[in-house]
C-alpha distance (Angstrom), angle and dihedral (degrees) to the residues before:
residue distance angle dihedral
X1 . . .
X2 3.84 . .
X3 3.82 108.1 .
X4 3.83 115.4 -160.4
X5 3.78 109.5 -158.3
X6 3.80 111.9 -158.5
X7 3.00 130.1 -122.4
X8 3.83 87.3 -1.2
X9 3.80 142.8 -30.0
X10 3.76 88.8 -109.9
X11 3.81 93.9 55.2
X12 3.82 93.1 48.5
X13 3.82 92.8 43.7
X14 3.82 89.7 51.7
X15 3.82 90.1 50.6
X16 3.78 90.3 50.3
X17 3.82 91.7 46.9
X18 3.86 90.0 51.4
X19 3.81 94.2 42.0
X20 3.75 92.2 -119.6
X21 3.84 115.3 162.5
X22 3.77 116.4 -92.2
X23 3.76 131.9 -153.9
X24 3.82 115.9 -145.3
X25 3.79 138.1 -180.0
X26 3.81 115.0 -165.3
X27 3.81 119.4 -167.4
X28 3.79 115.8 -114.8
X29 3.81 89.4 -119.2
X30 3.82 92.4 51.6
X31 3.80 95.6 -124.9
X32 3.81 97.7 111.8
X33 3.74 139.1 32.2
X34 3.79 131.2 -179.4
X35 3.77 118.9 -157.9
X36 3.78 138.1 174.8
X37 3.77 142.9 155.8
X38 3.76 105.3 -74.8
X39 3.83 92.6 -119.5
X40 3.82 90.4 55.2
X41 3.79 95.5 61.0
X42 3.86 106.5 11.2
X43 3.85 94.3 -167.4
X44 3.81 132.8 39.5
X45 3.81 95.2 -121.3
X46 3.83 89.8 52.2
X47 3.79 90.1 49.1
X48 3.80 90.1 53.3
X49 3.76 92.5 49.1
X50 3.82 91.7 50.4
X51 3.78 87.7 53.7
X52 3.82 92.1 52.6
X53 3.78 100.9 -96.4
X54 3.81 126.3 122.8
X55 3.79 115.2 -103.5
X56 3.82 88.1 -122.4
X57 3.83 87.9 64.9
X58 3.80 88.0 78.0
X59 3.81 89.1 98.1
X60 3.82 89.8 62.2
X61 3.83 94.6 60.5
X62 3.83 138.9 68.6
X63 3.79 106.7 -128.3
X64 3.78 123.4 -143.6
X65 3.84 142.1 165.1
X66 3.76 114.7 -151.9
X67 3.73 149.3 176.4
X68 3.78 134.9 156.0
X69 3.85 90.1 -71.8
X70 3.79 94.6 61.3
X71 3.81 147.9 -66.8
X72 3.78 122.3 -85.5
X73 3.80 111.5 -152.3
X74 3.80 118.4 -150.3
X75 3.83 91.6 -140.6
X76 3.82 104.9 -155.3
X77 3.76 114.2 145.9
X78 3.85 112.2 -156.3
X79 3.81 114.0 -127.6
X80 3.86 89.9 -122.7
X81 3.84 96.6 46.6
X82 3.85 105.5 152.5
X83 3.80 87.5 -21.2
X84 3.78 89.6 -83.2
X85 3.81 106.3 161.1
X86 3.79 99.6 -161.2
X87 3.75 114.6 77.0
X88 3.80 97.4 -145.1
X89 3.81 93.6 49.0
X90 3.84 90.4 45.0
X91 3.80 92.5 52.0
X92 3.85 91.6 46.8
X93 3.82 91.0 51.9
X94 3.80 91.8 45.5
X95 3.84 91.1 49.6
X96 3.81 93.9 48.1
X97 3.76 95.0 43.9
X98 3.79 93.3 45.0
X99 3.77 94.1 54.0
X100 3.82 91.5 49.1
X101 3.80 96.5 45.9
X102 3.86 95.9 40.2
X103 3.78 91.2 48.5
X104 3.82 91.0 53.2
X105 3.79 90.1 49.8
X106 3.78 93.0 48.6
X107 3.79 92.1 50.4
X108 3.81 91.8 48.7
X109 3.81 88.5 52.6
X110 3.81 89.9 49.9
X111 3.80 96.9 -108.2
X112 3.79 119.2 133.4
X113 3.80 97.2 -176.2
X114 3.80 139.6 129.8
X115 3.78 122.7 -95.1
X116 3.80 114.4 -127.3
X117 3.78 127.0 -166.5
X118 3.82 104.2 -151.9
X119 3.80 116.7 -128.0
X120 3.83 93.7 -108.6
X121 3.82 89.0 63.7
X122 3.79 97.8 44.1
X123 3.81 94.6 88.8
X124 3.80 88.1 87.4
X125 3.80 88.9 56.9
X126 3.79 92.3 56.0
X127 3.80 85.4 81.8
X128 3.77 89.4 63.0
X129 3.77 97.9 40.4
X130 3.83 92.8 53.3
X131 3.75 93.4 57.2
X132 3.78 123.9 101.0
X133 3.75 118.4 -135.8
């Protein structure tokens, strides 16, 4: 995975060392991640623009905020994710893929922490919890 540290590797490494919160965007395919101190970028789409991406590329990245206590995942499944037409199947794939890709990113950054989906993003997961198996 290529990890782009914005504005510099030194700035991100210092934030990690001091356990400052980081903002990260990890590509859906797991090949690229962009990370910065949260105060440097403030929002994921701004972080991507600072790294040379278009702000509309936000729907190609998993979005997290992390520190040594854990990673909060902004769980927003795009309606065209992997061109899966059925909402429940799309959300399942997004959920599974996200946990795999985000975990890989966290490990590469040296974080062995849990991934949390904050309550305000759990409405998408209602589709999964209402299913019968």
